[in-house]
Every structure is written in structure tokens, then in C-alpha cells.
C-alpha positions, 0 to 999 in steps of 0.5 A, spaced: 700 502 635 699 504 628 702 508 623 700 511 617 704 514 612 702 519 607 708 520 603 714 515 601 719 521 600 725 523 605 720 527 610 716 519 611 722 516 612 724 521 616 718 519 620 718 512 620 726 512 623 723 517 628 717 512 629 723 506 632 725 510 638 718 511 641 716 506 647 712 501 644 712 497 637 710 500 632 705 497 626 707 500 620 703 502 613 704 507 608 702 510 602 705 513 595 702 515 588 709 513 586 711 507 585 718 509 585 717 512 592 714 506 595 718 501 593 725 504 596 721 505 602 719 498 603 725 496 602 728 500 608 722 499 612 721 492 610 716 491 616 711 496 613 705 495 608 705 499 602 699 502 598 698 507 592 692 509 594 691 513 601 683 511 601 686 504 600 690 504 606 685 508 611 680 503 609 684 496 610 682 495 617 678 499 622 681 505 626 684 503 634 683 509 638 691 511 638 692 511 631 696 516 628 696 518 620 703 523 619 701 527 612 709 528 609 706 530 603 708 537 600 704 543 602 699 543 596 697 536 598 695 537 606 688 539 606 685 532 603 689 527 606 688 530 612 680 531 611 680 523 610 684 521 615 680 525 620 674 522 617 677 516 618 677 517 626 685 517 626 688 522 629 693 527 624 700 529 624 701 534 619 708 537 616 708 544 615 705 549 614 699 547 617 695 548 609 696 553 604 692 558 607 687 560 613 681 558 611 684 550 609 687 550 616 680 553 619 676 548 616 681 542 618 681 544 626 674 544 625 673 537 622 678 534 627 674 538 633 667 535 630 671 528 629 674 528 637 681 527 634 687 531 635 691 535 628 698 536 630 704 539 625 711 538 625 712 546 628 715 543 633 721 540 631 725 544 636 720 546 642 722 541 648 729 541 647 734 542 653 737 550 651 730 551 650 726 549 656 733 553 659 731 560 656 724 559 658 727 557 666 730 563 666 724 567 663 719 563 669 724 565 674 723 573 674 729 574 673 729 578 667 725 582 671 719 585 667 720 583 659 720 589 654 722 587 648 725 581 643 729 580 638 728 574 633 732 575 627 735 569 622 737 572 616 741 567 611 745 570 604 743 564 600 739 559 602 733 559 598 728 552 598 728 550 591 735 554 589 740 552 594 737 547 599 733 541 595 734 546 588 730 539 584 724 541 589 721 546 585 714 547 588 717 551 593 718 557 589 710 557 587 706 560 591 700 556 588 704 550 591 707 552 597 703 557 599 708 561 600 716 562 601 720 563 607 715 565 613 711 558 610 717 555 610 721 556 616 715 560 620 712 555 622 718 553 626 720 560 629 712 561 631 712 556 635 718 557 638 716 565 640 709 563 643 712 557 646 717 562 650 712 568 650 706 564 652 702 570 649 693 571 650 694 575 644 699 578 639 698 585 635 702 585 628 703 592 627 706 592 621 710 587 616 713 586 609 715 581 604 721 582 599 724 578 594 732 580 593 734 578 586 741 573 583 744 572 578 741 565 579 734 566 579 731 560 575 727 563 569 724 556 567 719 555 573 714 560 577 718 564 582 713 569 586 714 567 593 718 571 598 726 570 601 725 575 606 719 578 611 719 581 617 714 585 623 713 589 628 709 585 633 706 586 640 705 580 644 701 581 650 700 578 656 695 581 660 696 587 660 703 587 659 706 589 651 712 585 649 715 588 643 718 584 638 722 585 632 722 579 627 725 577 621 727 571 616 731 570 610 733 565 606 736 570 601 738 577 603 744 582 600 746 584 608 750 580 612 748 573 615 746 573 622 742 570 627 740 574 634 735 572 639 735 576 645 730 578 650 730 584 653 727 585 660 728 591 665 733 586 670 737 583 664 737 579 658 738 573 655 741 571 648 741 564 644 741 561 638 734 557 638 735 552 632 742 550 634 743 547 641 750 546 641 750 553 642 750 556 649 746 561 652 747 567 656 744 571 661 747 578 663 745 583 668 747 589 671 751 587 678 755 594 682 753 598 676 757 593 671 754 588 665 755 580 669 755 575 663 754 568 665 753 562 661 746 559 663 746 551 664 742 548 660 744 539 661 746 534 657 742 534 650 736 530 649 737 524 645 732 526 641 733 530 634 729 536 631 727 530 626 724 525 632 720 530 635 714 532 632 712 524 632 715 523 639 710 529 642 705 528 638 705 520 640 706 523 648 700 528 646 695 521 643 697 517 650 695 522 654 701 524 656 705 531 657 707 533 651 709 539 647 706 538 641 700 544 638 694 540 637 687 544 634 687 551 636 694 551 638 697 549 632 691 553 628 693 560 632 701 559 630 699 558 623 694 564 623 701 568 625 703 566 618 697 568 614 697 575 619 704 577 616 702 576 610 696 580 610 699 586 614 705 586 609 699 586 603 694 591 606 699 595 611 693 594 617 693 592 623 692 585 625 690 582 632 690 574 634 686 571 641 691 565 643 685 561 645 686 555 647 680 549 647 682 542 650 680 535 646 677 530 650 679 522 647 
């Protein structure tokens, strides 16, 4: 099997490491216009064939049906490489966020469907992990009764991409290069998780807001116009049944840092830490008029890490196996959750998404 990586930086090398854990030998190719990055990649992975031009790499050999291209570039460089890769006859796994805006994402998915290819997104890093599957299993058991409310909040005091995290990557702070702030950075993971667990057939974005709390170390030498705190109140519909969701994500907030993921139902509640598999899952319910709390068995931690999962899930999807990958329409729907929050925040008007799923026959 052949794997083509576009972008030889840290993320590209992470995917190359994950490729070594797949169940068959991988022929590795990589393209990057930066000769320093390309040389560093090929030094770490001497089996890779390097290219300084994406077109040259994609046209160097005839596409095979299970070829996979991974787009490991920043968001502003997702659309064109994805288009070229799909038109070359290859499946594409794109880093998150899928695109810079809804129009790009829509066109990318339409192109994949036109060419009967799979387009996946790396927002699935946390899908399929044992603690996540334990949460889904409790929900499916009916132990919570009728679910009516979800709290999904991740507030960090200081963890801004481009400032406290990866300070050299200032493009995170420029919406013309990143597409947005913390919602574009972490929102893909949040909504891949929420949609996987709650499985809605439609989502109503009732109200939303964005903010950029100021600090004394805010950079003045580079554009900084993205949000670092975002929130929304949504209704996830499952048939005619509404689930009211309070969502919040912050990489900078003057309020106290905290993480809370809790699902409340008429017969019980479930609390867990979505992005830390080392933390327990707790089930709470009534027994003889008193609250009982017990820890849910999650099983052993997976041998695969969150950095392995995107390629592992997508590889399985390409091979026709059971998979946690988000591809084509599902990947688009997850991305539309982000754009709907931005639109609701900007216009003050409700937004609605129908979570329509379409299949691809390979």
C-alpha cells in the first residue's frame, strides 16, 4: 500500500510513525516545498521517496485503488492539495479543520463523491478510544433513561495556539490563514465526539458567541483576529426527541479553568473527561432515594494513541473494514457545526443542520 504525505513537518512525521503500525507494509512518499523540512523527514524515514512538488509526486506513478494521501499542511493549504489528490484518483485524509470555510468543504466533498473517493478528516483522534466507547455503551443500554441535557465545556486559562502553544506558528492567530481560532483548532474534535456519542439526525444552533480575552503578552507584531473563547447553546434532535447541549471551548479565559462533560437523563447521569483516557467514567443514579455513583468499566487502554487513530481509522475505511473514520458527508456535517456556530454568533440567528449521510461505493 502507498501513502503520500503532503507536508513534511511535525504532523506529517506523526502520520508516518502511525503508518508503521498498520497491518501491511507501506510505501511512503512525501512532498514539501521546504527543502529543510523535506530533508529532516527523509532522514527520519529513509524509506520515503521525497518530492519538492506535489504535482510531481502525484503524477510520478499511476494511482492504485487503495492509495491514501494525507494533507498535513496548515488550513490555508488544505483545499488545493486535496483537489489535486482526489483528481489524481486517490483517497484523501485531511488534517483538521477540513477547510477554511463552508464553501471549500462543500466543494471538497462534492469532488470526492464525483470521483468515487473517500475524503476523511483527522478530527477523529479521540473516536474509538475505550473510555469513549464505554460512554456510548452506557447510553445504548438505556441506563440513563431519556437524555435531556449535555454539558460539554473545556476551558483553559492560557493555552493559545500561536502564543503559549507552538509560539512559532503565528498563523494560528490570523483568520486568513487559519480560518478561525479555538473553534477551528479544537472544535473539530469536540463535534466529532458529540456527534459520535449523541448521533443526532439534526442540530439546531439556538445561540452562540465568540470572544477574545486580552492578556499583557498578546502579540503586536502579527495579525491576531481570532477568537480564544467560544460557546453555544444547541438542540440535538434524535427523531422528535430534543437533547439540550451547553457547549464551551476556551484556550484563553480569565475565569477558572475546568473541564466538564456530563450527560443527564431521567434515570441517571454520566460524567467523563473526553480527551484524557486516563480519567475514569462515572455513572450516577438513584437508589432508594439516594444518589449512587459508580465507576464504569472501560477496559484496557488502546495500543494505539490519538496520533495513530486518524490514519488507522481511515485505513480501515479504505479497506472496507469497520471503522470510526468520518468521511465525505459525515466529515462535512462535522465541519458545518463549526461554521454554524460562527454564523449564529455573527448574525444572532438560529442555524440548523440536517445530518444527512451518504454512502460511497468503492
